[in-house]
C-alpha positions in Angstrom: 67.9 103.8 88.8 68.9 107.3 87.7 72.4 108.4 86.6 73.3 110.0 89.9 72.5 106.8 91.8 74.6 104.7 89.3 77.6 107.1 89.7 77.3 106.9 93.5 77.3 103.1 93.4 80.4 103.2 91.1 82.3 105.5 93.4 81.4 103.2 96.3 82.9 100.3 94.4 86.2 102.1 93.7 86.7 103.7 97.1 85.4 101.3 99.7 86.5 97.9 98.3 83.5 96.4 100.1 81.6 93.6 98.4 78.9 95.0 96.1 76.7 92.7 94.2 76.1 93.8 90.6 73.1 92.6 88.8 72.6 89.5 90.9 73.7 88.0 94.2 75.9 85.5 92.3 77.8 88.1 90.4 80.1 89.9 92.9 82.5 92.7 92.0 86.2 91.6 92.3 87.8 92.6 95.6 91.5 93.5 96.2 91.7 90.9 99.0 90.6 88.1 96.6 93.7 88.6 94.5 96.6 88.6 97.0 100.2 89.0 95.9 102.2 85.8 96.5 105.1 87.6 98.2 106.8 91.0 98.7 110.1 91.5 97.0 112.9 93.0 99.0 116.3 93.4 97.5 118.2 95.3 94.8 116.1 96.1 91.7 117.0 94.2 88.6 118.3 95.9 85.5 115.5 97.2 83.2 114.8 94.9 80.2 113.9 97.0 77.2 112.6 94.5 74.7 109.9 96.2 72.6 109.8 99.5 70.8 107.2 100.8 73.3 109.5 99.9 76.2 112.3 101.9 74.5 110.1 104.9 74.0 109.1 105.0 77.7 112.5 104.0 79.0 113.0 107.1 81.2 109.6 106.5 83.0 110.4 102.8 83.3 113.9 103.4 84.8 112.4 105.9 87.2 109.9 103.3 88.3 112.7 100.9 89.2 114.0 103.5 91.7 110.7 103.2 93.7 109.6 100.5 96.2 107.1 97.9 95.1 103.6 99.4 95.1 101.7 96.6 93.2 101.4 92.9 93.4 104.3 92.4 95.8 107.2 92.8 93.4 106.1 95.4 90.9 106.2 99.2 90.6 103.1 100.5 88.8 103.9 103.8 87.1 101.5 106.0 85.1 101.8 109.0 82.9 99.5 111.3 80.9 98.7 110.5 77.3 96.5 113.5 76.5 93.6 115.4 78.0 91.9 113.1 80.6 94.0 110.2 79.5 96.3 107.9 81.5 98.7 105.2 80.4 101.3 103.2 82.3 103.1 100.0 83.0 104.3 97.7 85.7 108.0 96.9 86.1 109.2 93.9 88.1 111.8 94.8 90.7 112.9 91.1 90.6 113.3 90.6 86.9 113.3 94.1 85.2 110.5 93.0 82.9 107.9 95.5 81.8 104.2 94.9 81.2 102.0 97.7 80.0 98.6 98.3 81.3 95.7 96.8 79.3 95.2 100.1 77.5 94.9 103.8 78.0 92.4 104.9 80.5 90.4 107.9 79.6 87.3 110.0 80.1 86.6 109.4 83.8 84.3 112.1 85.0 83.3 110.8 88.5 84.8 111.1 91.9 87.9 109.0 92.8 90.9 108.0 90.9 90.9 106.6 87.4 93.2 103.8 88.5 93.1 101.9 91.8 95.6 99.3 92.9 97.3 97.9 96.0 100.8 96.8 96.9 99.5 93.5 98.3 97.1 92.7 95.5 97.2 91.6 91.8 93.9 93.4 91.0 93.6 96.8 89.3 90.4 98.8 88.7 90.4 101.2 85.8 87.6 103.8 85.7 86.4 105.3 82.5 86.9 103.9 79.0 89.8 101.6 77.9 91.6 102.7 74.7 88.9 105.3 74.1 86.3 102.7 73.1 83.9 100.3 74.7 81.9 100.6 77.9 82.3 103.5 80.3 82.6 102.2 83.8 84.8 100.2 86.2 87.1 97.6 84.5 88.6 95.0 86.7 91.8 93.2 85.7 93.9 90.5 87.4 97.7 90.6 86.9 99.1 87.1 86.4 102.1 85.7 84.7 103.2 89.1 83.3 99.8 89.9 81.7 96.5 91.6 82.6 93.4 89.4 82.4 90.1 91.1 82.1 87.7 89.9 84.8 84.7 92.1 84.6 83.3 95.5 83.6 80.6 97.3 85.6 79.1 99.8 83.2 78.1 103.2 84.4 75.9 105.6 82.5 77.4 109.1 82.0 
């Protein structure tokens, strides 16, 4: 399989959310529908809890996030910002509790079609495209958000 074919497959994964089988039939790519949010929060947003130095550094972005409706995992607002050329960073803020959880790392270097970060309001899954923290494999990185943390599920490597 050449590089162009791999990139086309990767874009298909990110944009279509249809089941694609990676190396074998028993190794499916995580789907948004398989990680549903338990409920959708409706109500007044909680006061932002700034507990760590990083949370205090990004307090303006995080406060702005609390002014938005939930766009991730039912009760969270996922907010992103630039962190350099071709680099993206961000966090999720709970409308219910005001707690902040940062993304699993910066997302950089994505050169393909589509967005470097895909997520849904009714799902706990995120898909980050590129390289996490400027190291490791280039490809699609799948994470499940559970109990205020991101759990790495799978990486589908793509050749540049």
